[in-house]
MIZAMAR-277868 format. One record per atom (N, C-alpha, C, O): residue number from 1; x, y, z. Coordinates in nm, 2 decimals. Layout:
<recs>
 resi   east  north     up
  NUM      X      Y      Z
...
</recs>
This chain:
<recs>
 resi   east  north     up
    1   8.33   0.88  -0.53
    1   8.19   0.83  -0.52
    1   8.18   0.73  -0.40
    1   8.08   0.74  -0.32
    2   8.27   0.64  -0.39
    2   8.26   0.54  -0.28
    2   8.28   0.60  -0.15
    2   8.21   0.56  -0.05
    3   8.36   0.71  -0.14
    3   8.38   0.78  -0.01
    3   8.25   0.84   0.03
    3   8.21   0.84   0.15
    4   8.18   0.90  -0.06
    4   8.05   0.97  -0.03
    4   7.95   0.86   0.02
    4   7.87   0.89   0.11
    5   7.94   0.75  -0.05
    5   7.85   0.64  -0.01
    5   7.89   0.59   0.13
    5   7.79   0.57   0.21
    6   8.01   0.58   0.16
    6   8.06   0.53   0.30
    6   8.01   0.64   0.40
    6   7.97   0.60   0.51
    7   8.03   0.76   0.37
    7   8.00   0.87   0.46
    7   7.85   0.87   0.49
    7   7.80   0.89   0.60
    8   7.77   0.85   0.38
    8   7.62   0.85   0.39
    8   7.58   0.73   0.48
    8   7.49   0.74   0.56
    9   7.64   0.61   0.46
    9   7.61   0.49   0.54
    9   7.64   0.52   0.68
    9   7.57   0.47   0.77
   10   7.75   0.58   0.71
   10   7.79   0.61   0.85
   10   7.69   0.71   0.91
   10   7.66   0.69   1.03
   11   7.65   0.81   0.84
   11   7.55   0.90   0.89
   11   7.42   0.84   0.92
   11   7.36   0.86   1.02
   12   7.38   0.75   0.83
   12   7.25   0.67   0.85
   12   7.26   0.59   0.98
   12   7.17   0.60   1.06
   13   7.37   0.52   1.00
   13   7.38   0.44   1.12
   13   7.39   0.53   1.25
   13   7.34   0.49   1.35
   14   7.47   0.64   1.24
   14   7.48   0.73   1.35
   14   7.35   0.79   1.40
   14   7.32   0.80   1.51
   15   7.27   0.84   1.30
   15   7.14   0.90   1.33
   15   7.05   0.79   1.39
   15   6.98   0.82   1.49
   16   7.05   0.67   1.34
   16   6.97   0.57   1.40
   16   7.01   0.54   1.54
   16   6.93   0.52   1.63
   17   7.14   0.54   1.57
   17   7.19   0.52   1.70
   17   7.15   0.63   1.80
   17   7.12   0.61   1.91
   18   7.15   0.76   1.75
   18   7.10   0.87   1.83
   18   6.96   0.85   1.87
   18   6.92   0.86   1.99
   19   6.87   0.81   1.77
   19   6.73   0.78   1.80
   19   6.72   0.67   1.90
   19   6.63   0.67   1.99
   20   6.80   0.56   1.88
   20   6.79   0.45   1.97
   20   6.82   0.49   2.12
   20   6.75   0.45   2.21
   21   6.93   0.57   2.14
   21   6.97   0.61   2.27
   21   6.87   0.69   2.34
   21   6.83   0.67   2.45
   22   6.82   0.79   2.27
   22   6.72   0.88   2.32
   22   6.59   0.81   2.35
   22   6.52   0.83   2.45
   23   6.55   0.72   2.26
   23   6.43   0.64   2.28
   23   6.44   0.56   2.41
   23   6.34   0.55   2.49
   24   6.55   0.49   2.43
   24   6.57   0.41   2.55
   24   6.56   0.50   2.68
   24   6.50   0.45   2.78
   25   6.62   0.62   2.68
   25   6.62   0.70   2.79
   25   6.48   0.76   2.82
   25   6.45   0.78   2.94
   26   6.40   0.78   2.72
   26   6.27   0.85   2.74
   26   6.14   0.76   2.73
   26   6.03   0.81   2.74
   27   6.16   0.63   2.71
   27   6.05   0.54   2.71
   27   5.98   0.54   2.57
   27   5.86   0.49   2.56
   28   6.04   0.59   2.46
   28   5.98   0.58   2.33
   28   6.01   0.44   2.28
   28   6.10   0.37   2.33
   29   5.93   0.39   2.19
   29   5.95   0.26   2.13
   29   6.01   0.29   1.99
   29   5.98   0.39   1.93
   30   6.10   0.20   1.95
   30   6.17   0.22   1.82
   30   6.17   0.09   1.75
   30   6.22  -0.01   1.80
   31   6.13   0.09   1.62
   31   6.14  -0.03   1.53
   31   6.25   0.00   1.43
   31   6.23   0.10   1.35
   32   6.36  -0.07   1.43
   32   6.47  -0.05   1.34
   32   6.48  -0.15   1.22
   32   6.46  -0.27   1.24
   33   6.50  -0.10   1.10
   33   6.53  -0.18   0.99
   33   6.66  -0.12   0.93
   33   6.71  -0.02   0.99
   34   6.72  -0.18   0.83
   34   6.85  -0.13   0.78
   34   6.84   0.01   0.73
   34   6.93   0.09   0.75
   35   6.73   0.05   0.66
   35   6.72   0.18   0.60
   35   6.60   0.26   0.65
   35   6.57   0.36   0.59
   36   6.54   0.21   0.75
   36   6.42   0.29   0.80
   36   6.40   0.25   0.95
   36   6.45   0.16   1.00
   37   6.32   0.34   1.02
   37   6.28   0.31   1.15
   37   6.16   0.39   1.19
   37   6.13   0.49   1.12
   38   6.08   0.34   1.29
   38   5.96   0.41   1.34
   38   5.99   0.45   1.49
   38   6.06   0.37   1.56
   39   5.93   0.56   1.53
   39   5.94   0.60   1.67
   39   5.80   0.63   1.71
   39   5.72   0.70   1.65
   40   5.76   0.57   1.83
   40   5.62   0.58   1.88
   40   5.61   0.54   2.02
   40   5.72   0.52   2.09
   41   5.49   0.52   2.07
   41   5.47   0.48   2.21
   41   5.39   0.35   2.21
   41   5.29   0.34   2.14
   42   5.44   0.25   2.29
   42   5.36   0.13   2.31
   42   5.27   0.15   2.43
   42   5.17   0.07   2.45
   43   5.29   0.25   2.52
   43   5.22   0.26   2.64
   43   5.08   0.32   2.62
   43   4.98   0.29   2.69
   44   5.07   0.42   2.53
   44   4.94   0.49   2.51
   44   4.93   0.54   2.37
   44   5.03   0.54   2.30
   45   4.81   0.58   2.33
   45   4.79   0.64   2.20
   45   4.87   0.77   2.19
   45   4.84   0.86   2.26
   46   4.96   0.77   2.10
   46   5.05   0.88   2.08
   46   5.09   0.90   1.94
   46   5.05   0.81   1.85
   47   5.16   1.00   1.91
   47   5.21   1.03   1.77
   47   5.31   0.92   1.73
   47   5.39   0.87   1.81
   48   5.32   0.89   1.60
   48   5.41   0.80   1.54
   48   5.47   0.85   1.41
   48   5.40   0.91   1.33
   49   5.60   0.83   1.40
   49   5.67   0.88   1.28
   49   5.75   0.76   1.22
   49   5.80   0.68   1.29
   50   5.75   0.75   1.09
   50   5.83   0.66   1.01
   50   5.94   0.73   0.94
   50   5.91   0.83   0.87
   51   6.07   0.69   0.95
   51   6.18   0.76   0.88
   51   6.24   0.66   0.78
   51   6.26   0.54   0.82
   52   6.26   0.71   0.66
   52   6.32   0.63   0.56
   52   6.44   0.69   0.50
   52   6.44   0.82   0.47
   53   6.55   0.62   0.48
   53   6.67   0.67   0.43
   53   6.66   0.70   0.28
   53   6.61   0.61   0.20
   54   6.70   0.82   0.24
   54   6.69   0.86   0.09
   54   6.83   0.91   0.05
   54   6.86   1.03   0.06
   55   6.92   0.83   0.00
   55   7.05   0.86  -0.04
   55   7.14   0.92   0.06
   55   7.25   0.86   0.10
   56   7.11   1.04   0.12
   56   7.20   1.11   0.21
   56   7.12   1.17   0.33
   56   7.18   1.25   0.40
   57   7.00   1.14   0.35
   57   6.92   1.19   0.46
   57   6.80   1.10   0.49
   57   6.76   1.02   0.41
   58   6.74   1.12   0.61
   58   6.62   1.06   0.64
   58   6.50   1.15   0.61
   58   6.50   1.27   0.63
   59   6.39   1.09   0.56
   59   6.26   1.16   0.54
   59   6.17   1.10   0.64
   59   6.15   0.98   0.65
   60   6.10   1.19   0.71
   60   6.01   1.15   0.82
   60   5.86   1.17   0.77
   60   5.83   1.28   0.71
   61   5.78   1.07   0.80
   61   5.64   1.08   0.77
   61   5.56   1.05   0.89
   61   5.59   0.96   0.97
   62   5.45   1.12   0.91
   62   5.35   1.09   1.01
   62   5.28   0.96   0.98
   62   5.24   0.94   0.86
   63   5.26   0.88   1.08
   63   5.18   0.75   1.06
   63   5.05   0.76   1.13
   63   5.04   0.79   1.25
   64   4.94   0.72   1.06
   64   4.81   0.72   1.12
   64   4.75   0.58   1.09
   64   4.79   0.51   1.00
   65   4.65   0.55   1.17
   65   4.58   0.42   1.16
   65   4.43   0.44   1.14
   65   4.37   0.53   1.19
   66   4.37   0.36   1.05
   66   4.23   0.36   1.03
   66   4.16   0.27   1.14
   66   4.22   0.22   1.22
   67   4.03   0.27   1.13
   67   3.95   0.19   1.23
   67   3.98   0.04   1.23
   67   3.95  -0.03   1.32
   68   4.04  -0.01   1.11
   68   4.07  -0.15   1.11
   68   4.21  -0.18   1.16
   68   4.26  -0.29   1.15
   69   4.28  -0.07   1.20
   69   4.42  -0.09   1.25
   69   4.52  -0.09   1.14
   69   4.64  -0.12   1.17
   70   4.48  -0.06   1.02
   70   4.58  -0.05   0.91
   70   4.65   0.08   0.91
   70   4.58   0.18   0.93
   71   4.78   0.08   0.89
   71   4.85   0.21   0.90
   71   4.87   0.27   0.76
   71   4.87   0.21   0.66
   72   4.88   0.41   0.76
   72   4.90   0.48   0.64
   72   5.00   0.59   0.67
   72   4.98   0.67   0.77
   73   5.10   0.61   0.59
   73   5.20   0.71   0.61
   73   5.16   0.84   0.53
   73   5.11   0.82   0.42
   74   5.19   0.95   0.58
   74   5.16   1.08   0.51
   74   5.27   1.11   0.41
   74   5.36   1.03   0.39
   75   5.26   1.22   0.34
   75   5.37   1.27   0.26
   75   5.48   1.30   0.36
   75   5.46   1.32   0.48
   76   5.60   1.32   0.30
   76   5.72   1.35   0.39
   76   5.69   1.49   0.45
   76   5.65   1.59   0.38
   77   5.71   1.50   0.58
   77   5.69   1.62   0.65
   77   5.81   1.68   0.73
   77   5.81   1.79   0.77
   78   5.92   1.60   0.73
   78   6.04   1.64   0.80
   78   6.16   1.57   0.74
   78   6.15   1.45   0.70
   79   6.27   1.64   0.73
   79   6.40   1.58   0.69
   79   6.50   1.58   0.79
   79   6.52   1.69   0.86
   80   6.58   1.48   0.81
   80   6.69   1.47   0.90
   80   6.82   1.46   0.82
   80   6.85   1.36   0.77
   81   6.89   1.57   0.81
   81   7.02   1.58   0.73
   81   7.14   1.56   0.81
   81   7.25   1.52   0.76
   82   7.13   1.59   0.94
   82   7.25   1.58   1.03
   82   7.21   1.56   1.17
   82   7.10   1.54   1.21
   83   7.32   1.55   1.26
   83   7.29   1.52   1.40
   83   7.21   1.63   1.47
   83   7.12   1.60   1.55
   84   7.23   1.75   1.43
   84   7.15   1.86   1.49
   84   7.00   1.85   1.46
   84   6.92   1.87   1.55
   85   6.97   1.81   1.33
   85   6.83   1.79   1.29
   85   6.77   1.68   1.38
   85   6.66   1.69   1.42
   86   6.85   1.57   1.40
   86   6.80   1.46   1.48
   86   6.76   1.50   1.62
   86   6.66   1.47   1.67
   87   6.85   1.58   1.68
   87   6.83   1.63   1.82
   87   6.71   1.72   1.83
   87   6.63   1.71   1.92
   88   6.70   1.81   1.73
   88   6.59   1.90   1.72
   88   6.45   1.83   1.71
   88   6.36   1.86   1.78
   89   6.45   1.73   1.62
   89   6.33   1.65   1.60
   89   6.29   1.58   1.73
   89   6.18   1.58   1.77
   90   6.39   1.52   1.80
   90   6.37   1.44   1.92
   90   6.32   1.53   2.03
   90   6.23   1.49   2.11
   91   6.36   1.65   2.04
   91   6.31   1.75   2.14
   91   6.16   1.78   2.11
   91   6.08   1.78   2.20
   92   6.13   1.80   1.98
   92   5.99   1.83   1.95
   92   5.90   1.70   1.97
   92   5.79   1.71   2.02
   93   5.96   1.58   1.94
   93   5.88   1.46   1.96
   93   5.85   1.44   2.10
   93   5.75   1.39   2.14
   94   5.95   1.47   2.19
   94   5.93   1.45   2.33
   94   5.81   1.53   2.39
   94   5.74   1.48   2.47
   95   5.80   1.65   2.34
   95   5.69   1.74   2.38
   95   5.55   1.67   2.34
   95   5.46   1.66   2.42
   96   5.55   1.62   2.21
   96   5.42   1.56   2.16
   96   5.40   1.42   2.23
   96   5.29   1.39   2.26
   97   5.51   1.35   2.26
   97   5.50   1.22   2.33
   97   5.44   1.24   2.47
   97   5.36   1.15   2.52
   98   5.48   1.35   2.54
   98   5.43   1.37   2.67
   98   5.29   1.43   2.68
   98   5.23   1.45   2.79
   99   5.22   1.45   2.56
   99   5.08   1.49   2.56
   99   5.00   1.39   2.48
   99   4.94   1.43   2.38
  100   4.99   1.27   2.53
  100   4.91   1.16   2.46
  100   4.76   1.19   2.46
  100   4.71   1.26   2.54
  101   4.70   1.14   2.36
  101   4.55   1.14   2.35
  101   4.49   1.06   2.46
  101   4.56   0.96   2.51
  102   4.37   1.08   2.50
  102   4.30   1.00   2.59
  102   4.36   1.00   2.73
  102   4.34   0.91   2.81
  103   4.44   1.11   2.76
  103   4.51   1.11   2.89
  103   4.41   1.18   2.99
  103   4.32   1.25   2.95
  104   4.43   1.15   3.12
  104   4.34   1.20   3.22
  104   4.41   1.33   3.27
  104   4.53   1.34   3.29
  105   4.33   1.43   3.30
  105   4.38   1.55   3.37
  105   4.34   1.55   3.52
  105   4.24   1.49   3.55
  106   4.43   1.61   3.60
  106   4.41   1.61   3.74
  106   4.32   1.73   3.78
  106   4.29   1.74   3.90
</recs>
Protein backbone atom coordinates (compact mmCIF):
# COMPACT_ATOMS: atom_id res chain seq x y z
CA UNK A 1 0.00 0.00 0.00
CA UNK A 2 2.82 2.42 0.86
CA UNK A 3 4.47 1.69 -2.49
CA UNK A 4 1.26 2.62 -4.34
CA UNK A 5 0.99 5.88 -2.35
CA UNK A 6 4.61 6.76 -3.18
CA UNK A 7 4.01 6.01 -6.86
CA UNK A 8 0.89 8.22 -6.86
CA UNK A 9 2.74 11.07 -5.14
CA UNK A 10 5.53 10.81 -7.71
CA UNK A 11 3.04 10.85 -10.58
CA UNK A 12 1.30 13.90 -9.07
CA UNK A 13 4.59 15.82 -8.86
CA UNK A 14 5.75 14.69 -12.32
CA UNK A 15 2.52 15.75 -14.02
CA UNK A 16 2.65 19.14 -12.27
CA UNK A 17 6.24 19.52 -13.50
CA UNK A 18 5.16 18.75 -17.10
CA UNK A 19 2.48 21.45 -16.86
CA UNK A 20 5.00 23.89 -15.35
CA UNK A 21 7.55 23.34 -18.12
CA UNK A 22 5.03 23.66 -20.94
CA UNK A 23 3.40 26.70 -19.33
CA UNK A 24 6.76 28.45 -19.12
CA UNK A 25 7.55 27.71 -22.78
CA UNK A 26 4.16 28.82 -24.12
CA UNK A 27 3.28 31.84 -21.96
CA UNK A 28 0.56 30.11 -19.93
CA UNK A 29 0.14 31.09 -16.30
CA UNK A 30 0.15 28.39 -13.66
CA UNK A 31 -0.87 28.54 -9.99
CA UNK A 32 0.50 25.53 -8.07
CA UNK A 33 -0.58 24.09 -4.73
CA UNK A 34 0.46 20.74 -3.29
CA UNK A 35 -2.53 18.83 -4.68
CA UNK A 36 -3.99 21.20 -7.26
CA UNK A 37 -3.10 23.72 -9.93
CA UNK A 38 -4.74 26.12 -12.38
CA UNK A 39 -3.66 26.84 -15.94
CA UNK A 40 -4.79 30.08 -17.63
CA UNK A 41 -3.67 33.33 -19.29
CA UNK A 42 -2.82 36.58 -17.51
CA UNK A 43 -2.41 38.42 -20.81
CA UNK A 44 -5.95 38.20 -22.16
CA UNK A 45 -9.38 36.74 -21.53
CA UNK A 46 -8.91 33.04 -22.19
CA UNK A 47 -9.93 29.61 -21.02
CA UNK A 48 -8.96 28.46 -17.50
CA UNK A 49 -8.83 25.00 -15.95
CA UNK A 50 -8.43 23.88 -12.34
CA UNK A 51 -6.87 20.44 -11.72
CA UNK A 52 -7.30 18.64 -8.40
CA UNK A 53 -5.50 15.45 -7.35
CA UNK A 54 -7.85 12.51 -6.59
CA UNK A 55 -5.91 9.54 -5.08
CA UNK A 56 -4.23 8.47 -8.35
CA UNK A 57 -5.09 11.03 -11.05
CA UNK A 58 -5.93 14.69 -11.68
CA UNK A 59 -9.50 15.81 -12.36
CA UNK A 60 -9.81 18.91 -14.54
CA UNK A 61 -12.63 21.43 -14.27
CA UNK A 62 -13.42 24.45 -16.43
CA UNK A 63 -13.35 27.69 -14.42
CA UNK A 64 -15.67 30.58 -15.20
CA UNK A 65 -16.21 33.97 -13.59
CA UNK A 66 -19.42 35.90 -12.93
CA UNK A 67 -19.85 39.67 -13.35
CA UNK A 68 -18.53 40.24 -9.79
CA UNK A 69 -15.29 38.43 -10.60
CA UNK A 70 -16.14 35.42 -8.43
CA UNK A 71 -15.02 32.11 -9.89
CA UNK A 72 -17.00 28.92 -10.21
CA UNK A 73 -15.66 25.51 -11.26
CA UNK A 74 -17.70 23.17 -13.46
CA UNK A 75 -18.16 19.47 -12.89
CA UNK A 76 -15.12 17.38 -13.79
CA UNK A 77 -14.68 17.36 -17.55
CA UNK A 78 -11.23 15.80 -18.06
CA UNK A 79 -9.00 13.31 -16.23
CA UNK A 80 -5.21 13.14 -16.36
CA UNK A 81 -4.09 9.59 -15.49
CA UNK A 82 -0.61 9.57 -17.04
CA UNK A 83 2.02 11.58 -18.91
CA UNK A 84 0.38 10.97 -22.28
CA UNK A 85 -2.92 12.41 -21.02
CA UNK A 86 -1.05 15.48 -19.76
CA UNK A 87 0.60 16.09 -23.14
CA UNK A 88 -2.68 15.52 -25.02
CA UNK A 89 -4.49 18.00 -22.78
CA UNK A 90 -1.72 20.59 -23.14
CA UNK A 91 -1.88 20.31 -26.94
CA UNK A 92 -5.63 20.94 -26.86
CA UNK A 93 -5.21 23.77 -24.33
CA UNK A 94 -2.61 25.44 -26.58
CA UNK A 95 -5.16 25.58 -29.42
CA UNK A 96 -7.79 27.18 -27.14
CA UNK A 97 -5.18 29.48 -25.57
CA UNK A 98 -4.23 30.80 -29.01
CA UNK A 99 -7.88 31.73 -29.74
CA UNK A 100 -8.67 34.19 -26.92
CA UNK A 101 -11.94 36.07 -26.66
CA UNK A 102 -12.00 39.75 -27.62
CA UNK A 103 -9.06 39.34 -29.98
CA UNK A 104 -8.70 41.52 -33.05
CA UNK A 105 -8.72 40.04 -36.54
CA UNK A 106 -6.56 41.43 -39.32
